[in-house]
C-alpha positions in Angstrom: 52.2 22.1 -26.0 51.1 25.5 -24.6 47.6 25.7 -23.3 46.5 28.2 -25.9 47.8 25.9 -28.7 46.0 22.9 -27.2 42.7 24.9 -27.1 43.2 26.0 -30.7 43.8 22.4 -31.9 40.8 21.1 -29.9 38.6 23.8 -31.4 39.8 22.9 -34.9 38.9 19.2 -34.3 35.5 20.1 -32.9 34.8 22.3 -36.0 35.9 19.4 -38.3 33.6 17.0 -36.5 30.7 19.4 -36.6 31.3 20.0 -40.3 31.3 16.2 -40.9 28.0 15.8 -39.0 26.5 18.6 -41.1 27.6 16.9 -44.4 26.2 13.6 -43.2 22.9 15.2 -42.4 22.8 16.8 -45.9 23.6 13.5 -47.5 20.9 11.6 -45.6 18.4 14.4 -46.5 19.3 14.3 -50.2 19.0 10.5 -50.4 15.6 10.5 -48.8 14.4 13.4 -51.0 15.6 11.5 -54.1 13.7 8.3 -53.0 10.6 10.3 -52.2 10.3 12.6 -55.3 11.6 10.5 -58.1 10.0 7.1 -57.2 6.8 7.9 -59.2 8.8 8.2 -62.4 10.1 4.6 -62.2 13.6 5.7 -61.4 15.5 4.2 -58.5 17.8 7.2 -58.0 21.1 5.4 -58.5 22.2 8.0 -61.0 22.1 10.5 -58.1 23.0 8.2 -55.1 26.4 7.4 -56.5 27.5 11.1 -57.0 25.9 12.1 -53.7 28.0 9.5 -51.8 31.1 9.9 -53.9 31.4 13.7 -54.3 29.5 15.1 -51.4 30.3 12.6 -48.7 33.7 11.7 -50.0 33.2 7.9 -50.3 35.6 5.9 -52.6 33.7 5.2 -55.8 33.5 1.4 -55.2 32.0 2.0 -51.8 29.6 4.5 -53.2 28.4 1.9 -55.7 27.6 -0.5 -52.9 25.9 2.2 -50.9 23.9 3.3 -54.0 22.8 -0.3 -54.8 21.5 -0.7 -51.2 19.4 2.5 -51.5 18.2 1.6 -55.0 17.1 -1.8 -53.8 15.0 -0.3 -51.1 13.5 2.3 -53.5 12.7 -0.5 -56.0 11.0 -2.6 -53.3 9.0 0.3 -51.8 7.9 1.7 -55.1 7.1 -1.7 -56.7 5.0 -2.5 -53.6 3.0 0.7 -54.1 2.6 0.3 -57.8 1.7 -3.4 -57.6 -1.1 -2.6 -55.0 -2.4 -0.1 -57.6 -2.3 -2.7 -60.3 0.4 -0.8 -62.2 2.6 -3.6 -63.5 2.8 -6.3 -66.2 4.0 -9.7 -65.0 4.7 -10.9 -68.5 7.0 -8.0 -69.2 8.6 -8.4 -65.8 9.6 -12.0 -66.5 10.9 -11.1 -69.9 13.1 -8.3 -68.4 14.4 -10.3 -65.5 15.5 -13.3 -67.6 18.3 -11.3 -69.2 18.8 -8.3 -66.8 19.5 -10.4 -63.7 22.5 -12.4 -65.1 23.8 -9.3 -66.9 23.9 -7.5 -63.5 26.6 -10.0 -62.6 28.5 -9.4 -65.8 28.4 -5.7 -65.1 29.7 -6.2 -61.6 32.6 -8.3 -63.0 33.5 -5.6 -65.5 33.4 -3.0 -62.7 35.7 -5.2 -60.6 38.2 -5.6 -63.5 38.1 -1.8 -64.0 38.8 -1.0 -60.4 41.5 -3.7 -60.0 43.4 -3.4 -63.2 42.5 -0.2 -65.0 41.0 2.9 -63.3 37.8 4.1 -61.9 37.7 6.7 -64.6 36.3 3.9 -66.9 33.3 3.7 -64.6 32.9 7.5 -64.7 33.0 7.6 -68.5 30.2 5.0 -68.6 28.3 6.8 -65.9 28.6 10.1 -67.8 27.2 8.3 -70.9 24.2 7.0 -69.0 23.5 10.4 -67.5 23.5 12.0 -71.0 21.0 9.3 -72.1 18.9 10.0 -69.0 18.8 13.7 -69.7 18.0 13.2 -73.3 15.1 10.8 -72.4 13.7 13.3 -69.9 14.0 16.3 -72.1 12.2 14.5 -74.9 9.7 12.1 -73.1 7.3 10.4 -75.5 3.6 10.3 -74.7 3.1 8.0 -77.7 2.9 4.3 -76.7 4.5 2.0 -79.2 5.3 -1.7 -79.2 3.3 -4.5 -77.6 3.6 -7.5 -75.3 2.9 -10.0 -78.1 6.6 -10.6 -78.9 9.1 -9.6 -76.2 12.2 -11.1 -77.8 13.8 -7.8 -78.6 12.6 -6.3 -75.3 14.3 -9.1 -73.4 17.6 -8.6 -75.2 17.6 -4.8 -74.6 16.6 -5.3 -71.0 20.0 -6.9 -70.4 21.6 -3.5 -70.8 19.7 -2.3 -67.7 21.2 -5.2 -65.8 24.6 -4.5 -67.1 24.3 -0.8 -66.0 23.2 -1.9 -62.6 26.3 -4.0 -61.9 28.7 -1.6 -63.6 27.5 1.7 -62.3 25.5 1.0 -59.1 22.2 2.1 -60.5 18.9 0.3 -60.9 18.6 0.6 -64.6 15.2 2.3 -64.3 16.0 4.9 -67.0 16.5 2.1 -69.4 13.7 -0.1 -68.2 11.1 2.7 -68.3 12.0 3.6 -71.8 11.8 0.1 -73.3 8.7 -0.6 -71.3 7.0 2.1 -73.3 8.8 1.9 -76.6 9.1 -1.9 -76.9 6.4 -3.3 -74.7 3.8 -0.6 -75.2 3.0 0.0 -71.6 1.4 3.2 -70.3 3.4 5.6 -68.0 2.3 4.2 -64.6 2.5 0.5 -65.7 5.9 1.2 -67.2 7.2 2.6 -63.9 5.7 -0.2 -61.8 7.1 -2.8 -64.1 10.5 -1.1 -64.1 10.6 -1.4 -60.3 9.7 -5.0 -60.2 12.5 -5.8 -62.6 14.9 -3.7 -60.6 13.8 -5.4 -57.4 15.4 -8.6 -58.8 18.3 -7.1 -60.7 19.7 -4.9 -57.9 20.2 -7.8 -55.3 22.2 -9.7 -57.9 24.4 -6.6 -58.5 24.7 -5.9 -54.8 25.6 -9.4 -53.7 28.1 -9.7 -56.6 29.8 -6.5 -55.6 30.0 -7.6 -51.9 31.6 -10.9 -52.9 34.0 -9.6 -55.5 34.9 -6.2 -54.0 34.9 -7.2 -50.3 34.3 -3.6 -49.3 31.1 -4.1 -47.2 33.1 -3.9 -43.9 34.5 -0.6 -45.0 31.0 0.7 -45.8 29.6 -0.3 -42.4 32.6 1.2 -40.7 31.9 4.5 -42.5 28.2 4.6 -41.8 28.0 2.7 -38.5 25.7 -0.3 -38.0 22.8 1.9 -36.9 22.7 4.1 -40.0 23.5 1.1 -42.2 20.2 -0.4 -41.0 17.9 2.6 -40.6 18.8 4.6 -43.7 17.7 1.8 -46.2 14.5 1.4 -44.2 13.8 5.1 -44.4 14.5 5.0 -48.1 12.0 2.2 -48.5 9.4 4.2 -46.6 10.1 7.4 -48.6 9.9 5.5 -51.9 6.6 3.9 -51.0 5.1 7.3 -49.9 6.5 8.9 -53.0 5.1 6.3 -55.4 1.7 6.3 -53.7 1.1 10.0 -52.9 3.8 12.3 -54.4 2.6 12.0 -58.0 -0.8 13.2 -56.9 0.4 16.5 -55.5 3.7 17.2 -57.4 3.3 17.8 -61.2 5.4 15.4 -63.2 6.9 18.3 -65.2 8.3 19.9 -62.0 9.7 16.5 -60.8 11.4 16.0 -64.1 12.8 19.5 -64.2 14.4 19.1 -60.7 15.6 15.6 -61.7 17.3 17.0 -64.9 19.0 19.8 -63.0 20.3 17.3 -60.4 21.5 14.8 -63.0 23.1 17.7 -65.0 25.1 18.7 -61.9 26.3 15.1 -61.4 27.2 14.9 -65.1 29.3 18.1 -64.9 31.2 16.6 -61.9 31.9 13.4 -63.7 33.1 15.3 -66.8 35.4 17.4 -64.7 37.1 14.3 -63.5 37.3 12.8 -67.0 38.7 15.9 -68.5 41.2 16.2 -65.7 42.6 12.7 -66.6 42.5 13.3 -70.3 44.3 16.7 -70.1 
């Protein structure tokens, strides 16, 4: 190969490597920003982590789900720790939610595995799009009226199972579902609803994550993509970001602004899912 051609090829490879490093830095920044800013709302960020990893960083969807669950778990732990220290949680509601949500997380994981193995990942994207529509609707029309009570949590426990199902199926924490039913069915105030949501998620997400690791067997591929160092440090940074966000961000960032940014980000993710879905249908 002529020297000039070799130099051209080497320069192209260096540019591709630099571009990859830039994308990785953008992805890390976005993940930490999501953990920091949305943790006060009771949302683990899974509805954004999956599209960030899948569409921006180019991960296969099944690997993006595992990566998202890892981040959501850290966000749930960091945020629940901050909320619990402030007294913003209800142990009775947490128990009622976990009793159905945790086993349903395994069911959701099993359904996801069946979809990936025997059908198509477009099934997952359709469910993800439906959840995003629900999330947008809930945030555009948040209710300040507290309804329901903790006297009878039978209905609450049944509906909480949907949050666990979504966690296993879509790689999210189910916070959008848990926060809503915490207020509408259990009658909790905003902060207690958020803290309780994270405590439920802190038990649900590990079940979904472990189930995916066992069934999908893609953990080695994820670690190979990220490297061992980043696979350890990024979850720890997400934990710290969520703790700081839950403890301090809500004091300095108006909730309306946080929700507006969240809705825009979720809408972009929804548009990308719909693009893939329409592409398959057409």
